[in-house]
C-alpha distance (Angstrom), angle and dihedral (degrees) to the residues before:
residue distance angle dihedral
M1 . . .
E2 3.77 . .
Q3 3.82 89.4 .
Y4 3.81 94.0 60.8
V5 3.82 111.7 102.5
I6 3.83 116.6 -156.4
K7 3.77 114.4 -123.8
P8 3.80 134.9 163.5
W9 3.77 107.4 -66.6
D10 3.83 104.4 -168.3
T11 3.86 92.7 105.3
R12 3.73 136.9 33.2
D13 3.76 122.3 -110.0
D14 3.81 91.3 -97.7
G15 3.84 90.6 57.1
Q16 3.80 95.5 -109.7
P17 3.80 117.3 132.9
A18 3.76 115.2 -94.2
P19 3.83 116.1 -106.3
V20 3.81 92.6 -126.4
D21 3.79 134.9 60.5
W22 3.77 102.6 -105.5
D23 3.81 94.1 -175.2
M24 3.84 88.1 89.9
Q25 3.77 100.0 24.1
V26 3.77 137.6 62.8
P27 3.79 128.4 -156.5
P28 3.86 113.0 -90.1
E29 3.82 89.4 -115.2
V30 3.78 90.7 59.6
D31 3.79 91.9 46.1
A32 3.80 89.7 51.0
I33 3.79 90.6 51.2
A34 3.81 88.9 51.6
E35 3.78 89.2 57.0
L36 3.78 90.5 52.9
V37 3.80 92.1 48.0
M38 3.82 92.3 54.1
K39 3.80 89.9 55.7
E40 3.77 88.5 60.4
Y41 3.86 90.6 68.8
E42 3.83 131.1 71.9
M43 3.78 95.1 -109.7
S44 3.74 141.5 98.1
V45 3.85 112.1 -129.4
S46 3.83 118.8 -151.0
S47 3.82 99.1 175.2
K48 3.77 142.3 5.2
T49 3.82 125.8 -155.8
L50 3.81 125.1 -173.5
I51 3.78 108.0 -129.3
T52 3.76 101.8 177.1
S53 3.80 138.5 -4.8
K54 3.80 131.8 -155.5
P55 3.80 99.8 -158.4
D56 3.81 94.0 167.4
K57 3.80 90.4 56.0
G58 3.81 107.1 25.3
G59 3.79 103.1 -110.5
A60 3.82 135.6 122.2
I61 3.81 143.5 173.1
W62 3.82 125.4 -144.6
R63 3.84 130.7 -171.7
I64 3.70 108.7 -138.2
E65 3.86 127.2 -166.3
T66 3.80 110.7 -142.2
D67 3.78 140.3 168.0
K68 3.82 86.3 -102.8
G69 3.84 93.0 55.4
P70 3.81 132.3 -92.1
R71 3.78 113.9 -29.8
S72 3.81 139.3 -179.5
L73 3.80 123.1 -121.6
K74 3.79 116.1 -164.3
V75 3.83 134.3 178.5
L76 3.76 110.9 -153.3
H77 3.83 110.6 -137.6
R78 3.84 97.7 -151.0
T79 3.76 125.5 85.0
P80 3.80 117.3 -72.8
E81 3.80 91.4 -111.8
R82 3.82 92.4 51.6
S83 3.81 92.3 43.3
L84 3.75 90.7 51.7
Y85 3.80 87.5 63.1
S86 3.77 91.3 58.2
V87 3.78 95.2 40.5
G88 3.84 89.8 54.4
L89 3.80 89.7 48.8
Q90 3.81 93.2 51.0
E91 3.79 90.7 52.9
Y92 3.79 92.2 45.3
V93 3.81 96.8 52.9
V94 3.83 91.4 45.1
R95 3.82 87.2 57.9
Q96 3.79 89.2 48.6
G97 3.77 91.2 56.4
A98 3.78 102.0 -100.0
R99 3.77 119.6 152.1
V100 3.79 95.3 -116.4
P101 3.83 124.3 128.6
A102 3.81 109.4 -91.0
L103 3.81 117.7 -123.1
I104 3.77 114.8 -116.9
P105 3.81 114.7 -136.3
A106 3.84 120.1 -122.2
R107 3.79 122.8 -129.1
D108 3.83 91.2 -86.4
G109 3.85 91.4 55.0
K110 3.79 96.8 -107.6
L111 3.79 120.5 128.1
F112 3.80 91.5 -133.6
V113 3.83 141.2 34.9
E114 3.81 120.6 -133.5
K115 3.76 114.1 -145.2
G116 3.75 136.2 138.5
G117 3.84 90.0 18.9
K118 3.86 90.6 -64.0
L119 3.74 139.8 90.5
W120 3.79 120.1 -112.4
I121 3.82 126.4 -161.1
V122 3.78 135.8 -168.4
T123 3.84 125.9 -154.5
D124 3.81 135.3 165.4
W125 3.81 112.6 -87.3
I126 3.81 106.7 -108.6
A127 3.81 116.7 -155.2
L128 3.82 104.2 -127.1
T129 3.79 137.3 177.0
Q130 3.81 128.2 -163.2
A131 3.79 119.0 -107.9
T132 3.79 113.5 -114.7
K133 3.79 116.9 -88.1
V134 3.79 97.4 -165.7
D135 3.78 99.7 75.9
L136 3.83 139.3 33.2
A137 3.84 93.1 -108.3
G138 3.83 90.8 69.1
A139 3.80 91.9 49.0
Q140 3.83 89.7 48.5
E141 3.82 90.9 53.0
L142 3.79 89.2 52.7
C143 3.80 92.4 49.4
F144 3.78 94.3 45.9
G145 3.81 90.7 52.2
L146 3.77 89.4 48.6
G147 3.79 92.1 53.2
E148 3.83 90.1 50.2
F149 3.83 91.1 52.1
H150 3.79 92.3 49.3
R151 3.83 92.3 49.4
H152 3.78 92.7 51.2
S153 3.81 92.1 50.0
K154 3.80 95.1 60.3
G155 3.76 114.5 115.3
Y156 3.79 95.9 24.4
V157 3.81 117.3 153.2
P158 3.82 116.8 -176.3
P159 3.76 123.3 -121.3
Q160 3.75 119.6 -94.2
G161 3.76 111.0 -84.1
A162 3.77 95.0 29.2
K163 3.80 119.5 125.8
N164 3.78 109.3 -117.9
S165 3.74 116.9 -122.9
S166 3.81 117.6 -161.8
R167 3.80 138.6 159.3
L168 3.76 94.6 167.5
Y169 3.80 96.9 107.9
R170 3.83 97.9 36.0
W171 3.81 103.5 77.1
P172 3.83 94.9 106.0
N173 3.82 90.5 47.5
Y174 3.80 89.4 51.2
Y175 3.81 92.2 55.6
Q176 3.79 91.2 44.3
K177 3.74 88.6 51.9
I178 3.81 93.4 51.2
A179 3.77 92.1 49.8
K180 3.81 91.4 49.1
K181 3.79 94.5 47.5
I182 3.82 91.8 47.2
G183 3.82 86.3 54.9
W184 3.79 86.5 53.5
M185 3.79 88.5 53.1
R186 3.76 89.0 58.4
E187 3.78 92.6 53.8
M188 3.78 91.1 43.4
A189 3.81 90.9 54.0
K190 3.86 90.2 49.2
A191 3.77 92.6 48.5
Y192 3.83 92.1 50.3
G193 3.78 95.2 37.7
E194 3.83 92.4 148.0
T195 3.85 92.1 63.6
T196 3.80 122.1 101.8
A197 3.74 100.0 -110.9
S198 3.84 101.2 36.6
N199 3.80 97.0 96.2
S200 3.80 93.5 45.4
I201 3.80 90.8 51.8
L202 3.77 92.6 48.5
S203 3.80 91.4 53.0
V204 3.83 93.4 58.6
V205 3.77 107.5 24.9
D206 3.81 95.1 91.9
K207 3.80 90.8 56.2
Y208 3.85 94.3 51.9
E209 3.79 92.4 43.8
R210 3.82 88.5 54.0
Q211 3.79 89.6 50.4
A212 3.79 91.5 57.3
L213 3.79 92.6 47.8
D214 3.80 91.9 48.0
A215 3.80 89.8 50.7
L216 3.79 88.9 53.9
E217 3.81 93.2 50.7
R218 3.80 92.0 46.9
L219 3.83 90.5 50.0
K220 3.79 91.6 52.5
A221 3.77 90.9 53.7
S222 3.85 94.4 45.5
A223 3.77 130.9 83.7
Y224 3.81 90.7 -92.8
P225 3.84 94.8 108.5
R226 3.82 90.7 55.0
M227 3.80 93.4 41.9
V228 3.83 96.0 56.7
Q229 3.81 90.5 48.8
M230 3.81 86.9 71.7
G231 3.82 87.9 76.8
E232 3.77 135.2 -122.3
P233 3.84 101.6 -77.9
H234 3.84 88.4 52.1
W235 3.83 90.9 66.1
G236 3.75 101.6 31.6
V237 3.80 123.7 -150.9
V238 3.80 139.3 -49.5
H239 3.74 124.7 -135.1
Q240 3.84 92.4 -136.3
D241 3.81 93.8 -159.8
Y242 3.80 102.6 50.4
G243 3.76 120.7 153.2
W244 3.80 145.5 114.2
S245 3.83 90.9 -54.4
N246 3.83 96.6 51.0
G247 3.79 97.4 39.0
Q248 3.85 112.6 55.7
N249 3.76 138.7 158.1
G250 3.81 117.7 -101.4
P251 3.78 142.0 138.8
G252 3.84 108.6 -17.1
G253 3.78 97.8 -1.4
L254 3.77 140.8 -49.8
W255 3.82 117.6 -6.5
V256 3.82 124.8 -154.3
I257 3.81 116.2 -143.8
D258 3.84 139.9 175.8
L259 3.76 98.4 46.1
D260 3.84 98.8 166.7
G261 3.84 92.3 109.0
V262 3.77 100.0 51.6
A263 3.84 119.9 134.9
Y264 3.82 140.6 169.1
D265 3.77 112.4 -86.1
L266 3.80 143.2 124.6
P267 3.81 99.0 -64.0
F268 3.78 98.6 -133.7
R269 3.82 89.8 66.6
D270 3.83 84.0 84.1
L271 3.84 89.3 52.6
R272 3.75 91.8 49.9
K273 3.76 92.5 52.4
L274 3.84 90.8 49.1
I275 3.84 92.5 49.5
T276 3.84 96.4 46.9
S277 3.84 93.0 46.1
T278 3.82 89.7 48.7
M279 3.79 91.8 50.2
D280 3.81 89.0 48.5
D281 3.78 91.4 52.8
M282 3.80 91.9 47.6
G283 3.73 93.3 48.5
V284 3.83 93.5 -132.5
W285 3.81 138.3 67.1
D286 3.78 99.0 -113.8
L287 3.79 112.9 -163.1
T288 3.81 93.9 -161.3
W289 3.80 92.0 55.4
M290 3.72 93.3 46.2
R291 3.76 94.5 50.7
G292 3.80 91.5 45.1
M293 3.79 92.5 50.8
I294 3.85 94.1 47.9
E295 3.80 92.6 45.7
A296 3.80 90.7 51.7
Y297 3.78 92.2 51.1
H298 3.84 90.3 44.7
R299 3.82 90.7 57.3
A300 3.83 90.8 58.0
N301 3.80 100.4 35.1
P302 3.79 110.8 14.7
L303 3.78 119.4 -132.7
D304 3.82 123.8 -144.9
R305 3.72 126.7 -147.3
E306 3.78 95.2 -94.7
S307 3.77 92.3 50.5
F308 3.83 91.5 50.1
E309 3.88 89.6 51.8
V310 3.85 92.6 52.1
L311 3.77 89.4 46.0
L312 3.81 90.4 55.1
I313 3.84 90.0 49.3
D314 3.85 89.6 52.2
L315 3.77 91.6 48.1
A316 3.79 91.1 53.2
A317 3.81 94.1 52.9
P318 3.90 115.9 100.8
N319 3.76 91.7 -106.4
E320 3.82 99.6 145.4
F321 3.78 93.1 42.8
Y322 3.79 91.5 54.7
K323 3.82 94.5 40.3
H324 3.73 96.5 54.8
L325 3.80 102.3 34.6
K326 3.79 99.4 45.2
E327 3.80 87.6 83.9
M328 3.78 86.0 84.6
F329 3.78 91.0 78.0
Y330 3.81 92.1 66.0
D331 3.80 101.9 47.4
P332 3.78 108.2 1.4
V333 3.79 102.3 175.8
T334 3.78 96.0 47.2
F335 3.77 95.2 42.4
L336 3.88 95.6 44.5
N337 3.78 91.7 47.8
T338 3.87 97.5 45.1
E339 3.79 121.0 20.7
A340 3.79 106.9 12.6
E341 3.79 100.7 75.9
A342 3.82 95.2 52.4
I343 3.82 92.2 44.2
L344 3.79 92.1 48.8
Q345 3.78 93.9 49.3
R346 3.82 91.8 50.3
I347 3.81 90.5 50.6
L348 3.84 91.9 48.3
S349 3.78 90.6 49.2
T350 3.81 92.9 50.6
D351 3.81 94.1 44.7
Q352 3.78 91.8 57.2
T353 3.83 86.8 84.0
K354 3.81 97.0 36.9
D355 3.81 102.5 89.6
Q356 3.76 96.0 47.2
A357 3.85 94.2 45.7
L358 3.85 91.7 50.0
A359 3.83 90.9 47.0
E360 3.85 89.4 54.9
L361 3.79 91.5 44.2
A362 3.82 91.8 52.9
K363 3.81 89.8 63.5
D364 3.81 88.6 70.0
I365 3.82 92.3 68.2
S366 3.80 91.7 96.4
Q367 3.82 89.2 65.6
Y368 3.70 92.4 68.4
Q369 3.77 124.8 78.4
P370 3.86 120.3 -121.7
G371 3.79 114.4 -101.8
D372 3.79 126.2 -129.7
Y373 3.81 113.1 -120.8
T374 3.76 98.3 153.2
Q375 3.81 97.2 104.1
A376 3.76 121.6 95.4
A377 3.81 119.7 -89.5
V378 3.80 116.0 -85.8
P379 3.84 106.4 -96.6
A380 3.78 115.3 -115.3
T381 3.84 116.3 -104.3
T382 3.77 107.1 -109.1
V383 3.80 91.0 -153.2
R384 3.75 122.6 28.9
Q385 3.78 114.7 -128.9
A386 3.74 130.0 -160.8
P387 3.81 118.6 -110.9
A388 3.81 117.4 -78.5
S389 3.80 90.7 -96.3
A390 3.83 92.3 64.5
S391 3.77 104.7 73.6
D392 3.81 91.2 166.6
Q393 3.80 115.4 58.7
A394 3.82 89.1 -155.4
N395 3.83 88.1 72.4
W396 3.82 88.0 67.7
Q397 3.82 98.8 42.7
L398 3.75 115.8 119.6
A399 3.79 119.3 -135.8
S400 3.79 93.4 -120.9
P401 3.81 109.6 9.5
N402 3.75 118.3 -155.7
P403 3.86 109.4 -119.7
A404 3.83 88.2 -150.6
A405 3.82 91.5 63.6
K406 3.77 108.4 106.3
G407 3.78 117.0 -118.6
E408 3.75 98.6 -160.6
S409 3.75 141.7 24.7
K410 3.77 122.6 -142.4
P411 3.75 124.6 -149.8
V412 3.77 115.2 -114.5
D413 3.83 123.7 -129.1
V414 3.80 105.7 -130.7
E415 3.81 118.4 -170.0
P416 3.81 128.1 156.4
G417 3.77 114.6 -101.5
K418 3.83 95.0 18.0
L419 3.73 129.9 109.8
I420 3.82 115.9 -124.6
R421 3.75 133.4 175.1
L422 3.78 115.5 -128.0
P423 3.83 121.0 -134.1
E424 3.79 107.1 -70.5
K425 3.75 120.5 -109.7
E426 3.75 123.5 -133.4
S427 3.77 107.7 -81.5
K428 3.76 118.7 -120.7
P429 3.83 127.4 -164.9
V430 3.79 112.4 -101.4
R431 3.77 122.4 -151.4
T432 3.78 110.5 -149.0
A433 3.76 140.0 158.6
V434 3.83 92.5 -134.4
A435 3.73 134.1 47.5
A436 3.82 109.3 -74.8
K437 3.80 115.2 -108.2
K438 3.78 123.7 -138.4
P439 3.82 109.1 -110.8
P440 3.82 115.5 -115.8
D441 3.73 121.3 -104.8
V442 3.83 113.8 -89.1
V443 3.71 114.8 -107.8
L444 3.81 107.0 -151.0
F445 3.73 98.7 171.0
P446 3.80 108.2 14.0
N447 3.77 123.8 -168.7
P448 3.80 103.8 -102.5
E449 3.82 89.7 -144.8
L450 3.83 92.7 59.4
P451 3.76 122.3 73.5
F452 3.79 120.3 -128.2
A453 3.78 111.0 -91.4
E454 3.78 116.8 -118.0
T455 3.80 117.1 -141.0
T456 3.81 112.6 -122.5
T457 3.75 129.1 -170.7
P458 3.84 115.8 -119.9
A459 3.79 115.0 -115.8
S460 3.81 89.2 -119.6
R461 3.82 90.9 61.7
Q462 3.78 98.6 39.8
S463 3.77 90.7 85.3
E464 3.83 88.8 58.7
R465 3.77 92.6 68.4
L466 3.77 114.8 109.0
K467 3.76 112.3 -112.6
P468 3.84 119.0 -138.8
I469 3.72 116.3 -107.2
V470 3.75 111.1 -144.4
A471 3.78 120.0 -163.4
T472 3.77 117.4 -136.5
V473 3.77 116.5 -105.3
K474 3.74 117.3 -108.3
K475 3.82 107.1 -138.1
A476 3.77 123.0 -147.5
G477 3.81 112.5 -89.8
S478 3.77 96.1 12.7
K479 3.79 122.5 131.2
P480 3.80 119.8 -106.4
V481 3.76 116.4 -90.7
K482 3.76 135.3 -157.6
K483 3.79 125.9 -133.2
K484 3.75 128.6 -152.9
A485 3.78 125.6 -173.7
A486 3.76 116.6 -122.7
S487 3.80 132.7 178.4
T488 3.80 93.7 -114.4
G489 3.80 100.0 37.0
S490 3.78 140.8 -49.8
V491 3.71 123.9 -53.4
K492 3.78 117.1 -140.1
T493 3.80 119.3 -164.8
A494 3.79 115.3 -160.6
S495 3.80 114.8 -137.2
K496 3.84 92.2 -138.6
T497 3.76 107.1 45.1
G498 3.78 101.5 17.9
K499 3.83 88.9 -137.8
K500 3.79 117.1 148.1
T501 3.72 122.3 -133.9
V502 3.81 121.9 -168.4
L503 3.83 111.8 -140.5
N504 3.72 120.6 -161.1
K505 3.85 110.5 -139.5
S506 3.78 95.4 -137.7
S507 3.78 93.0 52.3
V508 3.76 91.4 50.6
A509 3.78 90.3 50.3
K510 3.83 91.1 52.5
K511 3.78 92.1 49.9
A512 3.75 92.7 47.6
S513 3.82 94.1 47.0
A514 3.81 90.0 51.9
K515 3.77 92.0 63.4
L516 3.77 93.9 81.6
P517 3.80 128.8 32.1
A518 3.78 114.4 -112.0
G519 3.77 114.5 -86.3
K520 3.82 95.1 20.1
A521 3.78 111.4 136.2
L522 3.80 120.3 -126.5
K523 3.77 115.3 -117.0
K524 3.81 114.9 -118.4
T525 3.78 115.0 -120.1
G526 3.69 136.2 178.3
K527 3.82 91.3 -108.2
S528 3.75 120.1 116.7
N529 3.81 119.8 -102.1
E530 3.78 88.6 -106.5
K531 3.78 93.8 58.0
A532 3.82 93.5 41.9
K533 3.76 95.2 57.0
T534 3.81 101.6 97.1
G535 3.75 135.2 132.0
T536 3.77 89.2 -75.7
Q537 3.77 90.9 71.4
L538 3.79 88.8 83.5
A539 3.77 89.6 74.8
K540 3.80 113.1 100.2
R541 3.74 116.9 -111.6
S542 3.75 119.6 -132.7
S543 3.79 98.3 -173.6
S544 3.79 96.5 82.9
P545 3.88 133.8 61.8
R546 3.80 89.1 -113.4
G547 3.73 91.9 52.5
T548 3.73 93.9 50.5
Q549 3.79 94.2 66.8
H550 3.78 87.3 89.6
A551 3.73 116.2 -150.1
A552 3.82 90.6 -123.0
V553 3.83 92.6 56.3
K554 3.77 115.5 104.9
H555 3.75 111.9 -161.6
P556 3.83 123.6 -151.6
Y557 3.79 98.6 -101.0
K558 3.73 110.9 18.2
K559 3.74 144.3 -14.8
A560 3.69 94.6 -80.3
A561 3.70 129.5 -159.9
A562 3.72 120.5 -135.6
P563 3.81 120.1 -74.5
S564 3.77 109.7 -68.9
R565 3.74 94.8 -116.7
K566 3.79 116.4 79.3
L567 3.77 126.0 -178.1
T568 3.71 126.5 -156.4
S569 3.76 120.2 -128.3
N570 3.83 93.8 -97.4
Q571 3.81 96.0 48.5
A572 3.76 131.5 78.7
K573 3.74 131.1 179.4
K574 3.72 115.4 -112.4
P575 3.81 106.6 -125.2
R576 3.76 114.3 -111.5
A577 3.79 90.9 -130.3
V578 3.80 90.5 60.2
K579 3.80 92.1 53.1
A580 3.80 93.0 47.7
K581 3.80 93.3 52.8
K582 3.78 92.9 62.6
T583 3.80 97.1 55.6
G584 3.80 103.7 22.1
R585 3.80 89.3 -133.5
S586 3.79 132.9 103.2
M587 3.76 109.9 -111.5
R588 3.76 105.6 -146.8
């Protein structure tokens, strides 16, 4: 059993949908591991009920009845190193007085159990009820509880061995990404011009792309560079998935649950997400609600003038447009013909009141006191330490720590007009048909007067590129031929004459590529992949998201490849909204 590694279980290994509804079930191997985990705790379990499952990620929550009262058993779907970051945070904020379920130690003193390649945690089961959604008072309760959580998280430093998670320095990159992806939406709508929503998207995409670029310019001119220099522990963490399901009323006030996705960031990013999603649900940008929600948060975790300004910038970005319409990258034809038009019209209707409401809200900036960001950046901790509650570092030691997990996080110097390198991500092996290229340096605050540099391959390395090998096309009625590899080309011996003809590979490729005009899609046939691979495969396909990133398209920031995710013709992404309806919970 110890050899079993928990992975997402919503599909079989061959990619075909599973024959059962995994939203309320887990594989028997996972259930068996859960039984083993419960034996690691000083408790006697009488029953176990699955509350929610994350089949697309590999997580689950059970309610267990024990001799110590009802408790919650949860398997965290992220890597052990990443989960250790959130487990340490949960223990830290409990010690600071936050209304967050306390972790119950196992028999060995650790606050988690590591089995099946995942971390498991146990807490007391807290009876909670959702705050009301129908009036402002419920939204204010939610915002006040969020502010309390953020305030208690300040000063957190993860345990040694935890993988650091931070979005603090990535705001400019986020706006750049939105602008770039909205540009992709334009090309997608052009490529699928016959779909229902294509014309509607083309009529508004320029406006939303401009909003993202404007937000980037405003951020560069704001106090953001000085704010992030204060360091990650200064700001604390964000929940990243906060809402009515993860902030609920309980004993003593509002409780915050499901902390496995927390990360360092400017805390009011959670507040912005809550406001924009609420305005989207209401169908109007309501100034009274926005002011009420911000004021409630401010009472629990005071905002300064600089924070309020950056919050306004984030509110003005095209967040909802991007969030809802990016589904087109996964299954463009289906999405553009079914859901896209209704979603777009709802967003356009809601945004009619957005500019005026934000203009009025901006007048409140004088009510907030200026912040002090003149002190030097907080120095990075050379050695990570566990929270104050863990006197023994062994209580935070993973069974098989990943050497790639980073043990420290360094603050980033951010100044306008200078190039910086963001904290490096964990490297992963890449399987490619050509020699891997070194990624370009990240430009966080580029000089607007200088164009983005394009990466070129030195002449000395151009010869290293792998050249395509194109098989000759077998024409109908022709006799079989034999091929022999040669250093200068391929030798074809005709069965009739026995003559040998030397074929140069590059010339064959040119002839094969000339069979179809560029950009013309190949017709699908019932032939096997082996038979279909002829010289015509050099033609670019336009029937997939990758194919729609036309070679002639120049995106705002770089010559971008297609979105990293590619679906085959017999696969389709299950919309997030469909998954959420079944459980009523957000699955992050």
